[in-house]
N, C-alpha and C positions, 0 to 999 in steps of 0.2 A: 593328608586331610582332604576329604571331598568338599568341593565347593557347593554352596547352596544352590538349589534349583529355583528358578523364578517361574511362578505358575501363570500369572496374568500379564497382559500387555502393560498394564499400569506399573507393575512391579519392575518389569524390564526397563521401561522408560525412566522411572525414578532412579533406578540403580545407574543407568547410563548418565543421567544428569549429575548424580553424586560423584561419579568417577571423573567427570569432565568439568567440575566447577572451577578449576584453576585456569581456565581460559583457552583450552584447546578447541572449543567450539563456542559459538555465541549462545550461551545458555539462556540469556534473557529472551532472545527472539525465539529460541527453540521451545522454551517453556510456554511462551505465548501461543505457539503453534499447537503444542500438546493440549493446552487448555480448550482448544476447539475440538480436538479429537477425543478427549477423555470421556465425555458423556456416552458416546456410542461405542468406543473401543476399549475403554479402561478395564472393564470387568471381564472381557473376553479372555478365555484361557488360550495361551500361546498354542497349545496343541490343537485347539479347535479353530484357530484363525484361518479364514479362507478368503478367497477373492470376493465372495458374496458380502463379507463384512466391509471390505474396502469399497466395493461398488456402492453399497448402501450409504457409506460415509460420503463419497464423492458426489452422489446425487443430492444428499442433504445439503452439502456445502455449496453446490453449484448456484443456488439462489442467493448466496451471501458473499461469495468471493470469486475472484478471477481464477482461471485455470493455473496461472503461474503461482498464485498463493497456495492453491490446493496442492500443487506438486511440491512446493516447499514443505508443506506440512507432512505429506507422505514421505518426503525425503528424510525428515527427522525420525519418523517411525522406522523407516528402512535402515537408517544408520544405527539406531538403537538395537534393532533385532540382529543386525550383522555383528555388532560389537558383542552382544550377549552370547551369540553362538561361538564367536572366536574365543571368548573367555570361558566357555563351557558352562555358562549359566542356563542355556537352553540347548537342546540337542538338535533342533531343526534348523535348517537353512531356509529361510522364508524370503521369497522374492515379492516385493510390493510393486504392483503395476502402476505406472503413472498415466496421467492423461496425455493425449497427444500434445506435442509442443504447439502452443497457440500462435497464430499469426499476430502481427502487430495489431493492437486494438483499434477499431474503426469508430466505435461509438463515441459521439460527442453531442452536446446539447446545442440546439438552435437558440437564438437569442430569446425567442418566445418561451422555450422550455426553461431557460435560465430564470426568466421572470417568474414562471410558475413555481419553480423550486424555491426561489428566494421567498416568495409570498408564503408558501406552505411552511417554510422553516421558521417563520416568525412565531409560530405556535410553540416552538421549542427554543428558548433563548440560546442555549449552548450550541444547537445546530445552526441557528442563524449566524452566530459568531463564526462557526467553522466554515459554513458555506460562503460567507462574505470574504473571509481571509483566503479561502481556496480560489475563488473566482478573481480575486484581486492580486494573487501572487503566483498561482500555478504550482504550488508546492505539494509534496506528498502528505498523505494523511498523518503519519507519525511525526513529521516535521512540524505540522500545524498544531497537533495536540500537545506536543512538547514545547511549544513556543512560550518563552517566559517574557515577562515585561522588560527585564534587563537586556533582552536581545533586540529591543527596539531602540535605535540610536536617534532620538528625536532631533537633536541639534545637528548631527552630521547628515541626517536625512536618509537613513536606510534601515532595513531589517535584516539581521544576519540569522538565518535559520540553522546555521551550524552551531553545535554546542560542544566545544572542546572539553568541558568539564564532565561530560557524560563518560562513564566507564567503558562503553563500547563504541566510542566515537570513531576509533580507527577502523572499525568493521562496517560502519554505516555507509550507505550510498551518499554521494556528494549532495549537498543541499545548496539552494540558491541564496544569494545576497541581493535583496530586492530594494530598489530605491523607493522612498516614501513619496509616491505620487499624491496628488491632492485628495482623491477619493479614499485611497488606502490610509492616509494620515487621519482623515476625519473618522473613518470607520474604526480604527484602532483607538482613537481618543474616546470614542463612545464606549469602548469596552475596557477602559482602565478600571482597575479595581484593586482591593487590598490583596487579592489572591496573586501569587507570583506568576500564575499561568494565565495567558490570555483567554484560552478556551477552558472554562471551568463551569461546574454546576454546584451551586450553593457553596462556593469558595473552595471547592476541591478539584484537583486535576482529574480530567476524564481520560480513561484508558480505552474505552470503546463505547459505541452508541448504537449497536446493531438494531435493537428493537425500535427505538425511536426513529432511526434513519429509515427503516422499512415503512413505518407509518407515514412519515413525511413524504417519501417518494410516492406512496399510494395516494396520498391526499393531493399531490401535485399531478396525478393522473399520468405518471411516467412508468416506464418499464425498463429493467436492466440497468439502472443507474446506481453505480457504486461510488464511493468517494473518489476513486481514481479517475472516474469519468470526468470529474471537474478539472483535473489536471490536463487531461487530454483535450477538453473543451477549450481551455485557455490557450494552449499551444496551437490548436487547429485554427482558432479565430485570429490569433496574432499573425500566423503565416498567411491566411487568406486575406488579411488586411494589408499585407505587403511588408510585414516586419522581417528583417534579415534573419536567416536561419541561425547565424552565429549568435545573434542577440537572444533569440528564443532558447538556444542551447544553454547559454549562460544563465538565463532566468531559471530554467528547469534544473540546473545543477548537473547537467550531463558532463561526464569527464571527457567525452569525445564527441565532437559536433557531428561525426558521421552517424551516430545513433539518431540524432535529431533529424538529419537529412533523410535517413532511411525511412523514418516513420511519417515525416511531415512535409517533405519536399513537394509531394504531389498536390498539396493544398495551395502552393504558391501560384499567384496569378500568372507569373512568367515562367512556370515550370516547363522546360524544354521548348519554350516558345521560339527562340532563335533557331532551334534545330528544325522544328516542324515547318517553319515558314520557308525552309529551303526545299521541302519535299514537293514533288510534282508528278502527275501521271502522264504528263506530256511526253510524247516519243521524241 
């Protein structure tokens, strides 16, 4: 019996998800990636898919996401196409070009820029809550959006951004356990509500906020600020203020402190100071 042929990119991707729903891939994250690609690539016939389609998509996404995120999305598409070809659902072997591997991100906000962003965010209560938590904890976007009220341990004095009850918890990147400092405690107390999630809009959990985020950044007169920039901002300022790299690493939830050192050591006031003080041009 001949296998069905899949005509469009959307048909390929959906069949790929259907066949892997038992956990061989992170379907939830992959579906989120496809949600971004679907409007531009979904209706394209596989037989007509070219590098121009991919280039158009990457240019479109460049203003919304970091290169690493775009490459993950392209990776989902590439995996689906390879699988479909191997299963004889499509006849072509299609190679999806990725963006060059980006260097460690350098963009972080000055203290003045942080103030402007916070002020602009007040026009959007859910973004104000997000920006506040991000700048007070340094956690990733998804960790903050998924933060529930029961992950705040008021009496013990910390916030645990890890969620063992999540079905894809094992696949997720490490998340931080953040002590409840005075300002963080006060900010979270201001955002108590009947909604289980700290960041919510009209009592509902927020999955994304792209349009309102872009408006907020524009109103703050900033360029190139993604949610991840806030995480980089927190880490950069902590290191510049003399915080030990091992402590910053734990806050960020890095599994290996060498990751933190590679990206942020240069911001330390004492970075290689004891070495360079030994240097001399004297003969």
